[in-house]
N, C-alpha and C positions, 0 to 999 in steps of 0.2 A: 543262851545269849553269850555266855562265856566263850564257847567255841567259835562263834561268829567273830567276836572281838579279836580272838587269837588267829583269825583267818584260817581256821580248820573247818572249812565249809562242809565237807562230807559228814563230820561228826556233829556239826550243828544241824544239818538236815535230819539226821537220825534223832537228834534230841527234839526238834520241832515236830517230827512226825509222831513220836511218842506222846508229846504234849497234846497233839490233836486227837489222840485216842480218847482223852478225858475232857477235852473242851473243842468240840467240832465246830463251834461258831465263833471262834476267836480270830477276828480279822488281822490282829497284830501278828499272831503266830503264822498265819498263812503269808503275810506280807514279808515277815522275816525269812521264812523258808524260801520263798520266791527269790528274795535277794541272794541267798546262798546259791540257789540253782543257777541264777544268772552269773554269778562270780565264777562258777566252774564251767560255764558255757552250755548249760542245759536250759536253753531259752524256751523251748516248748513247755517244759515243766514249770518254768518260772511264769510263763503267760498263764497257765492253768492256776496256779496259786494266786497270782495277782487278780485274776478274774474272780476267783473264790472270795478273796478279800473284798473286792468291790461289790460283789452280790450281797455281802454282809453289811458293808459301809460304802454306799455309792459315793459319798463325798470324800473318799480317801484319795487325795490328790497325789500323794506319794505313790500309791499303787498304780494309779492311772498314768502317771508320768513314766514310771519304770516299766510298765507293761508296754508302753509305746516304744521305749528303747529296745525291749526284747523283740517286738514285732519288726522293728527296723533291722535288728541283727539277723532275723530270720528272712528278711527280704520281703516281708508282708507289709508294704508301704500303705496299701489301702486300709489295713487295720489300724494303722497309726493315726491316720487322718479321720477316718469315718466316724469314730466314736465322739470326736470333738466338733466336727462340722458336717452333720449328715446332710443337710440341704444344700451345701455348697461343694460336695465331693467332686462332681464332674468338673466344675470350674477349677478347683484346686489341682486336680489331676491333669487337666489340660495345661495349666501353667507350669507344673513340674515337667511335663513332656517337652514343652517349649523351652523351658530352661536347660534341659538336658541337651536338646538339639543345638541350642546356641552356644553351649559350653564346649562342643566338639569341633 
C-alpha cells in the first residue's frame, strides 16, 4: 500500500503480486493491483484484476466502476454498458450511435 500512495505503481504491483501468493482470494488486493495497472496504462491487466475482485465480491462497486473506465480506455464500449444493462444493451448502443452521428 505504501508504494501505491507514493505513486510508485510498478513496485506496488510487485508487492500486491507477492501478497496474492499467500492470499489468493483477497478482493482488496486484486482491486489495489488493478488500480496500479490502470495508472500505468496497463488496462487489460487492470480489467483482469478488477474482474477477479468482482468474482470474489460481486458487490464491489469500486471495482465495477473502475473496470468500466478501463474498458472505455481500451475502446471496449460494449463491455462498459453490458454488465450494467444487459436487457437494454441494443437500445443504449443505438442511442450512442445516434448521438455520435448527430455530434458530427
